[in-house]
gemmi code that builds the backbone of each chain (N, CA, C; Angstrom):
import gemmi

chains = {
    "A": [
        ("GLN", (11.437, -9.068, -12.471), (10.165, -9.719, -12.796), (9.090, -9.357, -11.770)),
        ("GLN", (9.532, -8.966, -10.564), (8.587, -8.593, -9.542), (8.169, -7.130, -9.642)),
        ("GLN", (8.712, -6.390, -10.587), (8.428, -4.971, -10.676), (7.081, -4.688, -11.321)),
        ("VAL", (6.538, -3.549, -10.921), (5.396, -2.989, -11.606), (5.829, -1.588, -12.029)),
        ("LYS", (5.853, -1.343, -13.317), (6.315, -0.051, -13.828), (5.125, 0.869, -14.035)),
        ("GLN", (5.253, 2.071, -13.500), (4.142, 3.024, -13.535), (4.584, 4.319, -14.184)),
        ("SER", (3.698, 4.880, -15.000), (3.969, 6.176, -15.633), (2.666, 6.925, -15.860)),
        ("PRO", (2.704, 8.257, -15.920), (3.871, 9.098, -15.699), (4.157, 9.272, -14.207)),
        ("GLN", (5.244, 9.901, -13.898), (5.613, 10.170, -12.512), (4.723, 11.270, -11.940)),
        ("SER", (4.389, 12.239, -12.802), (3.496, 13.307, -12.387), (2.600, 13.683, -13.554)),
        ("LEU", (1.465, 14.245, -13.210), (0.441, 14.532, -14.210), (-0.333, 15.778, -13.791)),
        ("ILE", (-0.457, 16.693, -14.713), (-1.233, 17.904, -14.448), (-2.395, 17.927, -15.424)),
        ("VAL", (-3.595, 18.047, -14.875), (-4.801, 17.982, -15.684), (-5.722, 19.143, -15.292)),
        ("GLN", (-6.412, 19.643, -16.268), (-7.376, 20.696, -15.981), (-8.684, 20.067, -15.502)),
        ("LYS", (-9.379, 20.791, -14.659), (-10.670, 20.324, -14.153), (-11.571, 19.934, -15.316)),
        ("GLY", (-12.202, 18.756, -15.172), (-13.073, 18.273, -16.224), (-12.379, 17.378, -17.238)),
        ("GLY", (-11.066, 17.368, -17.203), (-10.311, 16.560, -18.159), (-10.193, 15.100, -17.728)),
        ("ILE", (-9.531, 14.324, -18.562), (-9.333, 12.897, -18.268), (-7.887, 12.680, -17.819)),
        ("SER", (-7.737, 12.003, -16.704), (-6.408, 11.642, -16.204), (-6.172, 10.170, -16.528)),
        ("ILE", (-5.018, 9.881, -17.101), (-4.693, 8.498, -17.463), (-3.335, 8.125, -16.889)),
        ("ILE", (-3.324, 7.031, -16.151), (-2.090, 6.530, -15.543), (-1.907, 5.083, -15.994)),
        ("ASN", (-0.695, 4.759, -16.386), (-0.423, 3.444, -16.955), (0.520, 2.607, -16.098)),
        ("CYS", (0.285, 1.304, -16.108), (1.178, 0.379, -15.401), (1.434, -0.852, -16.252)),
        ("ALA", (2.609, -1.431, -16.071), (2.978, -2.629, -16.810), (3.688, -3.596, -15.879)),
        ("TYR", (3.560, -4.882, -16.153), (4.171, -5.898, -15.293), (4.682, -7.042, -16.155)),
        ("GLU", (5.475, -7.906, -15.513), (6.029, -9.065, -16.216), (5.571, -10.393, -15.616)),
        ("ASN", (5.373, -10.381, -14.309), (5.130, -11.627, -13.577), (3.750, -12.205, -13.875)),
        ("THR", (3.704, -13.397, -14.418), (2.411, -14.014, -14.742), (1.710, -14.560, -13.497)),
        ("ALA", (2.377, -14.511, -12.351), (1.751, -14.955, -11.106), (0.883, -13.865, -10.471)),
        ("PHE", (0.862, -12.687, -11.079), (0.013, -11.611, -10.572), (-1.439, -11.899, -10.950)),
        ("ASP", (-2.341, -11.827, -9.954), (-3.729, -12.180, -10.249), (-4.747, -11.151, -9.760)),
        ("TYR", (-4.286, -10.035, -9.257), (-5.190, -9.030, -8.703), (-4.489, -7.700, -8.819)),
        ("PHE", (-5.203, -6.709, -9.393), (-4.548, -5.446, -9.745), (-5.364, -4.278, -9.186)),
        ("PRO", (-4.981, -3.802, -8.000), (-5.701, -2.683, -7.391), (-5.022, -1.344, -7.694)),
        ("TRP", (-5.797, -0.306, -7.585), (-5.293, 1.061, -7.637), (-5.598, 1.716, -6.295)),
        ("TYR", (-4.581, 2.420, -5.773), (-4.749, 3.101, -4.501), (-4.570, 4.604, -4.693)),
        ("GLN", (-5.320, 5.343, -3.877), (-5.217, 6.794, -3.835), (-4.645, 7.161, -2.469)),
        ("GLN", (-3.652, 8.031, -2.470), (-3.055, 8.427, -1.202), (-2.920, 9.935, -1.125)),
        ("PHE", (-3.457, 10.482, -0.036), (-3.291, 11.902, 0.245), (-2.111, 12.068, 1.198)),
        ("PRO", (-1.476, 13.251, 1.195), (-0.305, 13.459, 2.052), (-0.587, 13.132, 3.515)),
        ("GLY", (0.292, 12.348, 4.119), (0.166, 12.015, 5.532), (-0.878, 10.970, 5.854)),
        ("LYS", (-1.456, 10.371, 4.833), (-2.495, 9.363, 5.044), (-2.066, 8.025, 4.454)),
        ("GLY", (-2.737, 6.965, 4.908), (-2.481, 5.665, 4.314), (-3.170, 5.553, 2.964)),
        ("PRO", (-2.748, 4.619, 2.141), (-3.388, 4.449, 0.835), (-4.792, 3.889, 0.987)),
        ("ALA", (-5.688, 4.325, 0.122), (-7.067, 3.854, 0.141), (-7.384, 3.189, -1.192)),
        ("LEU", (-7.997, 2.039, -1.123), (-8.349, 1.322, -2.355), (-9.369, 2.127, -3.154)),
        ("LEU", (-9.043, 2.300, -4.429), (-9.910, 3.069, -5.323), (-10.764, 2.126, -6.157)),
        ("ILE", (-10.113, 1.205, -6.806), (-10.768, 0.263, -7.712), (-9.776, -0.846, -7.996)),
        ("ALA", (-10.275, -2.047, -8.284), (-9.381, -3.172, -8.542), (-9.970, -4.056, -9.636)),
        ("ILE", (-9.107, -4.833, -10.278), (-9.553, -5.688, -11.369), (-8.807, -7.012, -11.325)),
        ("ARG", (-9.419, -8.037, -11.842), (-8.777, -9.346, -11.990), (-8.542, -9.601, -13.474)),
        ("PRO", (-7.597, -10.462, -13.811), (-7.191, -10.604, -15.214), (-8.212, -11.248, -16.140)),
        ("ASP", (-9.317, -11.727, -15.608), (-10.323, -12.312, -16.489), (-11.305, -11.266, -17.017)),
        ("VAL", (-11.073, -10.013, -16.640), (-11.939, -8.913, -17.068), (-11.081, -7.871, -17.774)),
        ("SER", (-11.574, -7.292, -18.860), (-10.770, -6.315, -19.603), (-11.032, -4.875, -19.168)),
        ("GLU", (-12.150, -4.650, -18.512), (-12.459, -3.292, -18.078), (-13.384, -3.332, -16.877)),
        ("LYS", (-13.165, -2.381, -15.987), (-14.056, -2.242, -14.833), (-14.264, -0.771, -14.565)),
        ("LYS", (-15.515, -0.402, -14.361), (-15.829, 1.005, -14.159), (-16.571, 1.182, -12.854)),
        ("GLU", (-16.141, 2.174, -12.085), (-16.850, 2.536, -10.868), (-16.913, 4.056, -10.810)),
        ("GLY", (-18.079, 4.578, -11.117), (-18.243, 6.031, -11.139), (-17.346, 6.660, -12.178)),
        ("ARG", (-16.507, 7.603, -11.768), (-15.616, 8.285, -12.714), (-14.315, 7.530, -12.962)),
        ("PHE", (-14.133, 6.418, -12.264), (-12.884, 5.671, -12.347), (-13.058, 4.390, -13.164)),
        ("THR", (-12.157, 4.177, -14.103), (-12.190, 2.995, -14.957), (-10.811, 2.379, -15.018)),
        ("ILE", (-10.756, 1.056, -14.873), (-9.510, 0.332, -15.124), (-9.660, -0.374, -16.464)),
        ("SER", (-8.654, -0.222, -17.302), (-8.564, -1.003, -18.536), (-7.433, -2.000, -18.361)),
        ("PHE", (-7.683, -3.262, -18.724), (-6.694, -4.304, -18.490), (-6.417, -5.052, -19.787)),
        ("ASN", (-5.150, -5.138, -20.164), (-4.734, -5.858, -21.365), (-3.824, -7.002, -20.934)),
        ("LYS", (-4.416, -8.189, -20.837), (-3.681, -9.329, -20.294), (-2.513, -9.734, -21.198)),
        ("SER", (-2.722, -9.720, -22.493), (-1.669, -10.169, -23.416), (-0.474, -9.221, -23.391)),
        ("ALA", (-0.753, -7.939, -23.212), (0.319, -6.945, -23.172), (0.866, -6.760, -21.766)),
        ("LYS", (0.203, -7.363, -20.795), (0.577, -7.218, -19.380), (0.612, -5.729, -18.999)),
        ("GLN", (-0.469, -5.065, -19.337), (-0.592, -3.640, -19.020), (-1.982, -3.353, -18.475)),
        ("PHE", (-2.041, -2.372, -17.597), (-3.336, -1.913, -17.120), (-3.249, -0.425, -16.817)),
        ("SER", (-4.382, 0.223, -16.920), (-4.375, 1.667, -16.757), (-5.604, 2.135, -15.985)),
        ("LEU", (-5.433, 3.287, -15.367), (-6.516, 3.944, -14.635), (-6.916, 5.195, -15.398)),
        ("HIS", (-8.205, 5.329, -15.640), (-8.741, 6.531, -16.265), (-9.644, 7.227, -15.249)),
        ("ILE", (-9.388, 8.494, -15.038), (-10.254, 9.287, -14.172), (-10.971, 10.289, -15.069)),
        ("MET", (-12.253, 10.092, -15.225), (-13.050, 10.994, -16.066), (-13.468, 12.213, -15.269)),
        ("ASP", (-13.677, 13.311, -15.975), (-14.157, 14.538, -15.326), (-13.334, 14.823, -14.053)),
        ("SER", (-12.038, 14.878, -14.210), (-11.135, 15.061, -13.065), (-11.488, 16.335, -12.287)),
        ("GLN", (-11.407, 16.217, -10.971), (-11.746, 17.308, -10.068), (-10.552, 17.673, -9.193)),
        ("PRO", (-10.495, 18.916, -8.716), (-9.389, 19.301, -7.825), (-9.245, 18.373, -6.628)),
        ("GLY", (-10.359, 17.825, -6.142), (-10.322, 16.890, -5.022), (-9.669, 15.556, -5.358)),
        ("ASP", (-9.445, 15.315, -6.653), (-8.749, 14.092, -7.069), (-7.232, 14.250, -6.963)),
        ("SER", (-6.783, 15.465, -6.691), (-5.339, 15.707, -6.586), (-4.769, 14.880, -5.447)),
        ("ALA", (-3.904, 13.962, -5.780), (-3.356, 12.993, -4.821), (-2.284, 12.196, -5.545)),
        ("THR", (-1.694, 11.257, -4.825), (-0.756, 10.326, -5.454), (-1.472, 8.996, -5.668)),
        ("TYR", (-1.326, 8.458, -6.853), (-1.993, 7.211, -7.213), (-0.951, 6.108, -7.424)),
        ("PHE", (-1.226, 4.973, -6.825), (-0.333, 3.820, -6.961), (-1.087, 2.663, -7.594)),
        ("CYS", (-0.496, 2.061, -8.611), (-1.016, 0.782, -9.059), (-0.277, -0.297, -8.272)),
        ("ALA", (-0.856, -1.469, -8.234), (-0.221, -2.586, -7.532), (-0.646, -3.881, -8.188)),
        ("ALA", (0.070, -4.922, -7.863), (-0.258, -6.248, -8.371), (0.021, -7.268, -7.279)),
        ("ARG", (-0.878, -8.227, -7.142), (-0.690, -9.242, -6.104), (-0.120, -10.511, -6.720)),
        ("ASP", (0.915, -11.029, -6.065), (1.487, -12.308, -6.450), (0.705, -13.387, -5.709)),
        ("TYR", (-0.015, -14.260, -6.441), (-0.870, -15.228, -5.749), (-0.071, -16.306, -5.026)),
        ("ASN", (1.221, -16.420, -5.343), (2.055, -17.398, -4.645), (2.407, -16.937, -3.230)),
        ("THR", (2.540, -15.620, -3.062), (3.009, -15.091, -1.779), (1.976, -14.209, -1.088)),
        ("ASP", (0.932, -13.821, -1.819), (-0.078, -12.897, -1.303), (0.459, -11.476, -1.139)),
        ("LYS", (1.665, -11.213, -1.631), (2.258, -9.886, -1.475), (1.787, -8.962, -2.592)),
        ("LEU", (1.660, -7.685, -2.216), (1.355, -6.652, -3.205), (2.656, -5.987, -3.634)),
        ("ILE", (2.836, -5.850, -4.916), (3.980, -5.121, -5.457), (3.435, -3.797, -5.988)),
        ("PHE", (3.996, -2.709, -5.472), (3.489, -1.387, -5.826), (4.277, -0.759, -6.964)),
        ("GLY", (3.571, 0.006, -7.777), (4.238, 0.868, -8.742), (4.872, 2.041, -8.019)),
        ("THR", (5.580, 2.875, -8.768), (6.332, 3.978, -8.175), (5.473, 5.183, -7.838)),
        ("GLY", (4.239, 5.211, -8.307), (3.342, 6.305, -7.951), (3.269, 7.395, -8.999)),
        ("THR", (2.107, 8.013, -9.081), (1.888, 9.154, -9.971), (1.247, 10.265, -9.160)),
        ("ARG", (1.895, 11.414, -9.175), (1.325, 12.551, -8.470), (0.434, 13.322, -9.430)),
        ("LEU", (-0.841, 13.324, -9.135), (-1.824, 13.991, -9.986), (-2.223, 15.332, -9.380)),
        ("GLN", (-2.162, 16.352, -10.216), (-2.648, 17.674, -9.806), (-3.715, 18.105, -10.789)),
        ("VAL", (-4.887, 18.416, -10.255), (-5.995, 18.870, -11.076), (-6.247, 20.339, -10.760)),
        ("PHE", (-6.096, 21.165, -11.783), (-6.273, 22.599, -11.591), (-7.646, 23.041, -12.050)),
        ("PRO", (-8.246, 23.963, -11.275), (-9.596, 24.436, -11.620), (-9.597, 25.268, -12.894)),
    ],
    "B": [
        ("GLY", (-17.178, -1.459, 7.021), (-16.388, -2.550, 7.565), (-14.960, -2.524, 7.052)),
        ("ALA", (-14.148, -3.499, 7.499), (-12.762, -3.665, 7.094), (-11.906, -2.452, 7.437)),
        ("VAL", (-11.952, -2.061, 8.692), (-11.180, -0.912, 9.148), (-9.919, -1.386, 9.869)),
        ("VAL", (-8.819, -0.759, 9.511), (-7.539, -1.035, 10.156), (-7.063, 0.253, 10.829)),
        ("SER", (-6.698, 0.140, 12.101), (-6.212, 1.320, 12.813), (-4.745, 1.144, 13.168)),
        ("GLN", (-4.076, 2.251, 13.384), (-2.687, 2.241, 13.818), (-2.541, 3.223, 14.970)),
        ("HIS", (-1.662, 2.841, 15.887), (-1.398, 3.723, 17.015), (0.072, 3.639, 17.403)),
        ("PRO", (0.763, 4.744, 17.595), (0.239, 6.106, 17.465), (0.223, 6.548, 16.005)),
        ("SER", (-0.371, 7.688, 15.735), (-0.367, 8.213, 14.378), (0.938, 8.954, 14.095)),
        ("ARG", (1.531, 9.428, 15.178), (2.760, 10.201, 15.025), (3.602, 10.011, 16.279)),
        ("VAL", (4.891, 9.800, 16.111), (5.771, 9.645, 17.273), (7.133, 10.261, 16.976)),
        ("ILE", (7.623, 10.960, 17.974), (8.970, 11.540, 17.894), (9.780, 10.941, 19.028)),
        ("CYS", (10.952, 10.438, 18.724), (11.759, 9.838, 19.779), (13.228, 10.213, 19.604)),
        ("LYS", (13.980, 9.967, 20.649), (15.416, 10.247, 20.601), (16.160, 9.069, 20.016)),
        ("SER", (17.262, 9.337, 19.398), (18.092, 8.293, 18.816), (18.508, 7.299, 19.898)),
        ("GLY", (18.394, 6.016, 19.577), (18.783, 4.979, 20.527), (17.627, 4.364, 21.299)),
        ("THR", (16.481, 5.007, 21.250), (15.315, 4.469, 21.957), (14.530, 3.534, 21.045)),
        ("SER", (13.606, 2.804, 21.654), (12.769, 1.875, 20.894), (11.343, 2.411, 20.827)),
        ("VAL", (10.699, 2.136, 19.743), (9.339, 2.628, 19.516), (8.452, 1.472, 19.060)),
        ("LYS", (7.266, 1.371, 19.662), (6.337, 0.305, 19.277), (5.138, 0.910, 18.555)),
        ("ILE", (4.788, 0.318, 17.431), (3.636, 0.753, 16.655), (2.632, -0.397, 16.608)),
        ("GLU", (1.373, -0.087, 16.912), (0.326, -1.112, 16.900), (-0.528, -1.018, 15.642)),
        ("CYS", (-0.922, -2.166, 15.168), (-1.818, -2.252, 14.013), (-2.964, -3.183, 14.388)),
        ("ARG", (-4.181, -2.683, 14.299), (-5.348, -3.476, 14.673), (-6.375, -3.529, 13.562)),
        ("SER", (-6.923, -4.720, 13.348), (-8.100, -4.836, 12.480), (-9.302, -4.726, 13.400)),
        ("LEU", (-10.121, -3.706, 13.184), (-11.167, -3.373, 14.150), (-12.428, -4.200, 14.024)),
        ("ASP", (-12.765, -4.601, 12.829), (-14.048, -5.270, 12.653), (-13.930, -6.553, 11.853)),
        ("PHE", (-12.728, -7.096, 11.788), (-12.567, -8.368, 11.101), (-11.325, -9.078, 11.627)),
        ("GLN", (-11.271, -10.360, 11.366), (-10.091, -11.135, 11.733), (-9.137, -11.168, 10.548)),
        ("ALA", (-7.906, -10.845, 10.833), (-6.921, -10.723, 9.771), (-6.099, -12.006, 9.649)),
        ("THR", (-6.090, -12.560, 8.465), (-5.272, -13.743, 8.216), (-3.793, -13.373, 8.282)),
        ("THR", (-3.502, -12.308, 7.595), (-2.112, -11.885, 7.461), (-2.053, -10.371, 7.609)),
        ("MET", (-0.992, -9.921, 8.230), (-0.753, -8.481, 8.306), (0.585, -8.170, 7.664)),
        ("PHE", (0.635, -7.033, 7.013), (1.841, -6.615, 6.314), (2.310, -5.278, 6.872)),
        ("TRP", (3.620, -5.116, 6.907), (4.192, -3.836, 7.331), (4.980, -3.236, 6.174)),
        ("TYR", (4.688, -1.966, 5.900), (5.345, -1.236, 4.831), (6.054, -0.011, 5.415)),
        ("ARG", (7.031, 0.447, 4.663), (7.708, 1.698, 5.007), (7.661, 2.575, 3.764)),
        ("GLN", (7.405, 3.852, 3.982), (7.319, 4.775, 2.859), (8.120, 6.028, 3.169)),
        ("PHE", (9.139, 6.285, 2.371), (9.910, 7.510, 2.505), (9.248, 8.591, 1.672)),
        ("PRO", (9.543, 9.875, 1.983), (8.877, 10.988, 1.280), (8.989, 10.861, -0.234)),
        ("LYS", (7.853, 11.052, -0.876), (7.759, 11.036, -2.344), (8.178, 9.695, -2.950)),
        ("GLN", (8.091, 8.639, -2.169), (8.415, 7.319, -2.701), (7.238, 6.363, -2.526)),
        ("SER", (7.387, 5.203, -3.101), (6.318, 4.217, -3.035), (6.384, 3.441, -1.719)),
        ("LEU", (5.414, 2.573, -1.524), (5.414, 1.712, -0.349), (6.357, 0.533, -0.588)),
        ("MET", (7.184, 0.291, 0.410), (8.094, -0.839, 0.327), (7.737, -1.839, 1.417)),
        ("LEU", (7.466, -3.070, 1.025), (7.116, -4.095, 1.996), (8.317, -4.423, 2.865)),
        ("MET", (8.084, -4.407, 4.180), (9.140, -4.760, 5.114), (9.024, -6.225, 5.543)),
        ("ALA", (7.790, -6.621, 5.887), (7.618, -7.961, 6.430), (6.160, -8.368, 6.358)),
        ("THR", (5.978, -9.667, 6.421), (4.649, -10.268, 6.412), (4.508, -11.071, 7.692)),
        ("SER", (3.385, -10.924, 8.372), (3.209, -11.694, 9.610), (1.870, -12.397, 9.644)),
        ("ASN", (1.905, -13.614, 10.123), (0.696, -14.400, 10.341), (0.553, -14.665, 11.830)),
        ("GLU", (-0.674, -14.701, 12.285), (-0.944, -14.877, 13.697), (-0.294, -16.150, 14.217)),
        ("GLY", (0.456, -15.986, 15.303), (1.051, -17.132, 15.968), (2.327, -17.670, 15.353)),
        ("SER", (2.801, -17.041, 14.307), (4.050, -17.522, 13.709), (5.020, -16.361, 13.497)),
        ("LYS", (6.265, -16.709, 13.237), (7.278, -15.674, 13.056), (7.046, -14.907, 11.757)),
        ("ALA", (7.398, -13.642, 11.810), (7.248, -12.815, 10.619), (8.289, -13.190, 9.569)),
        ("THR", (7.929, -12.966, 8.334), (8.853, -13.168, 7.217), (9.291, -11.796, 6.728)),
        ("TYR", (10.598, -11.565, 6.737), (11.129, -10.256, 6.398), (11.606, -10.215, 4.948)),
        ("GLU", (11.451, -9.075, 4.335), (11.959, -8.871, 2.982), (13.476, -8.720, 3.020)),
        ("GLN", (14.063, -8.987, 1.895), (15.514, -8.880, 1.786), (15.956, -7.461, 2.133)),
        ("GLY", (16.974, -7.369, 2.965), (17.511, -6.056, 3.333), (16.880, -5.458, 4.572)),
        ("VAL", (15.845, -6.061, 5.101), (15.204, -5.555, 6.324), (15.753, -6.338, 7.512)),
        ("GLU", (16.309, -5.615, 8.480), (16.926, -6.272, 9.630), (15.871, -6.738, 10.617)),
        ("LYS", (15.761, -8.033, 10.787), (14.713, -8.569, 11.656), (14.975, -8.266, 13.131)),
        ("ASP", (16.241, -8.062, 13.494), (16.549, -7.743, 14.888), (16.287, -6.281, 15.197)),
        ("LYS", (16.187, -5.485, 14.173), (15.928, -4.069, 14.369), (14.421, -3.778, 14.316)),
        ("PHE", (13.743, -4.474, 13.452), (12.309, -4.282, 13.286), (11.600, -5.555, 13.768)),
        ("LEU", (11.229, -5.526, 15.042), (10.624, -6.703, 15.660), (9.114, -6.693, 15.427)),
        ("ILE", (8.619, -7.787, 14.894), (7.186, -7.872, 14.625), (6.591, -8.991, 15.450)),
        ("ASN", (5.495, -8.664, 16.142), (4.769, -9.639, 16.925), (3.324, -9.643, 16.473)),
        ("HIS", (2.818, -10.819, 16.178), (1.430, -10.939, 15.709), (0.715, -11.856, 16.683)),
        ("ALA", (0.289, -11.289, 17.801), (-0.196, -12.070, 18.932), (-1.608, -12.597, 18.745)),
        ("SER", (-2.403, -11.926, 17.928), (-3.781, -12.367, 17.755), (-4.221, -12.071, 16.333)),
        ("LEU", (-5.429, -12.482, 16.011), (-5.949, -12.274, 14.654), (-6.355, -10.830, 14.394)),
        ("THR", (-6.223, -9.979, 15.411), (-6.599, -8.589, 15.214), (-5.485, -7.608, 15.587)),
        ("LEU", (-4.336, -8.096, 15.991), (-3.280, -7.191, 16.452), (-1.903, -7.651, 16.000)),
        ("SER", (-1.182, -6.716, 15.415), (0.227, -6.928, 15.099), (0.976, -5.687, 15.567)),
        ("THR", (2.187, -5.898, 16.079), (2.990, -4.753, 16.510), (4.344, -4.773, 15.823)),
        ("LEU", (4.830, -3.574, 15.540), (6.158, -3.383, 14.974), (6.953, -2.561, 15.973)),
        ("THR", (8.068, -3.093, 16.425), (8.941, -2.355, 17.336), (10.229, -2.021, 16.610)),
        ("VAL", (10.502, -0.731, 16.525), (11.754, -0.266, 15.952), (12.737, -0.129, 17.111)),
        ("THR", (13.725, -1.005, 17.144), (14.667, -1.009, 18.270), (15.863, -0.120, 17.960)),
        ("SER", (16.351, 0.539, 19.010), (17.507, 1.409, 18.870), (17.379, 2.277, 17.610)),
        ("ALA", (16.317, 3.061, 17.604), (16.009, 3.857, 16.413), (17.079, 4.909, 16.141)),
        ("HIS", (17.323, 5.152, 14.862), (18.271, 6.172, 14.435), (17.574, 7.093, 13.436)),
        ("PRO", (18.126, 8.271, 13.195), (17.465, 9.222, 12.283), (17.100, 8.625, 10.916)),
        ("GLU", (17.920, 7.698, 10.426), (17.604, 7.097, 9.115), (16.383, 6.194, 9.151)),
        ("ASP", (15.890, 5.865, 10.364), (14.658, 5.075, 10.492), (13.418, 5.952, 10.414)),
        ("SER", (13.620, 7.266, 10.403), (12.490, 8.183, 10.282), (11.775, 7.914, 8.967)),
        ("SER", (10.485, 7.646, 9.067), (9.738, 7.274, 7.875), (8.259, 7.190, 8.226)),
        ("PHE", (7.467, 6.866, 7.234), (6.030, 6.651, 7.411), (5.822, 5.139, 7.376)),
        ("TYR", (5.331, 4.584, 8.481), (5.145, 3.139, 8.578), (3.657, 2.830, 8.454)),
        ("ILE", (3.336, 1.932, 7.541), (1.938, 1.621, 7.248), (1.728, 0.119, 7.353)),
        ("CYS", (0.647, -0.282, 7.995), (0.327, -1.704, 8.042), (-0.914, -1.958, 7.186)),
        ("SER", (-1.078, -3.201, 6.822), (-2.287, -3.606, 6.108), (-2.654, -5.011, 6.564)),
        ("ALA", (-3.865, -5.407, 6.268), (-4.328, -6.723, 6.683), (-5.222, -7.320, 5.610)),
        ("THR", (-5.135, -8.626, 5.488), (-6.065, -9.335, 4.613), (-7.099, -10.015, 5.490)),
        ("MET", (-8.290, -10.110, 4.931), (-9.405, -10.599, 5.719), (-9.483, -12.118, 5.677)),
        ("ARG", (-9.626, -12.691, 6.842), (-9.799, -14.135, 6.921), (-11.092, -14.519, 6.219)),
        ("ASP", (-11.103, -15.661, 5.580), (-12.280, -16.177, 4.887), (-12.614, -15.428, 3.608)),
        ("ARG", (-11.782, -14.507, 3.225), (-12.004, -13.851, 1.940), (-10.688, -13.890, 1.172)),
        ("GLY", (-10.579, -14.830, 0.252), (-9.296, -15.002, -0.429), (-9.127, -14.135, -1.654)),
        ("THR", (-9.577, -12.886, -1.568), (-9.527, -12.025, -2.750), (-8.169, -11.379, -2.949)),
        ("GLY", (-7.354, -11.366, -1.892), (-6.074, -10.684, -1.991), (-6.147, -9.232, -1.621)),
        ("GLU", (-7.338, -8.731, -1.350), (-7.478, -7.321, -1.017), (-6.830, -7.047, 0.325)),
        ("GLN", (-6.014, -6.011, 0.362), (-5.380, -5.589, 1.600), (-6.041, -4.294, 2.066)),
        ("PHE", (-6.328, -4.256, 3.351), (-6.931, -3.070, 3.952), (-5.836, -2.347, 4.726)),
        ("PHE", (-5.646, -1.088, 4.388), (-4.523, -0.347, 4.928), (-4.908, 0.511, 6.126)),
        ("GLY", (-3.964, 0.622, 7.051), (-4.112, 1.533, 8.166), (-3.754, 2.944, 7.733)),
        ("PRO", (-3.964, 3.917, 8.627), (-3.701, 5.320, 8.299), (-2.232, 5.718, 8.366)),
        ("GLY", (-1.391, 4.807, 8.846), (0.032, 5.108, 8.894), (0.486, 5.726, 10.202)),
        ("THR", (1.772, 5.567, 10.478), (2.419, 6.159, 11.655), (3.670, 6.891, 11.186)),
        ("ARG", (3.707, 8.166, 11.490), (4.881, 8.972, 11.131), (5.890, 8.901, 12.265)),
        ("LEU", (7.050, 8.302, 12.000), (8.123, 8.197, 13.006), (9.220, 9.198, 12.676)),
        ("THR", (9.537, 10.012, 13.659), (10.657, 10.950, 13.526), (11.655, 10.657, 14.629)),
        ("VAL", (12.871, 10.346, 14.246), (13.923, 10.051, 15.215), (14.913, 11.214, 15.240)),
        ("LEU", (15.054, 11.813, 16.402), (15.919, 12.999, 16.512), (17.371, 12.629, 16.820)),
    ],
}
model = gemmi.Model(1)
for chain_id, residues in chains.items():
    chain = gemmi.Chain(chain_id)
    for i, (resn, *xyz) in enumerate(residues, 1):
        res = gemmi.Residue()
        res.name, res.seqid = resn, gemmi.SeqId(i, " ")
        for name, pos in zip(("N", "CA", "C"), xyz):
            atom = gemmi.Atom()
            atom.name, atom.element = name, gemmi.Element(name[0])
            atom.pos, atom.b_iso = gemmi.Position(*pos), 0.0
            res.add_atom(atom)
        chain.add_residue(res)
    model.add_chain(chain)
structure = gemmi.Structure()
structure.add_model(model)
structure.setup_entities()
């Protein structure tokens, strides 16, 4: 119940294309859903986050879609660029413990 | 704002020695600090949660006597890996939540690469 399932494990996209990463959860105590971007050898950096009272949030080329009834959320990267090549993690915060539960990660490669 | 630093960024030590990693919130007071471990090509796994002035809470399977956490102030937490062994080699990352902001957002440090020979 504490898991966050993330797919796909890896993703190859051509420059200019749309990258889509999906996550699903079970725990209804999750109240905050961030996405992190991580480059090799670096710590994760917050990309965008959403709360369950909103169905979509957009920041520049990055959009989170949130489906509360299905307990699913996804990250869309529009106009993907080679510089977006990184590992992306979805996460969910349990408001009872303040802990973040991370998905397994998606390695995105954007080819020119 | 909301910068978290870690020191050192990289450490190599001999098996059996102890290594201390510092995590600092540079421009804010941290209510809670978290320590994660990340093995190559894997996700972040929470090791422990620490609040200033109180004992850390460890996740199941994490040895509290091996991974000593001290949270002496609202801006500093340390993780000491005692009697390190090669299997402790990993990427250790800390994060902090900001006091007075109950959003749940965690600010992550840049990580510390530990290699035990």
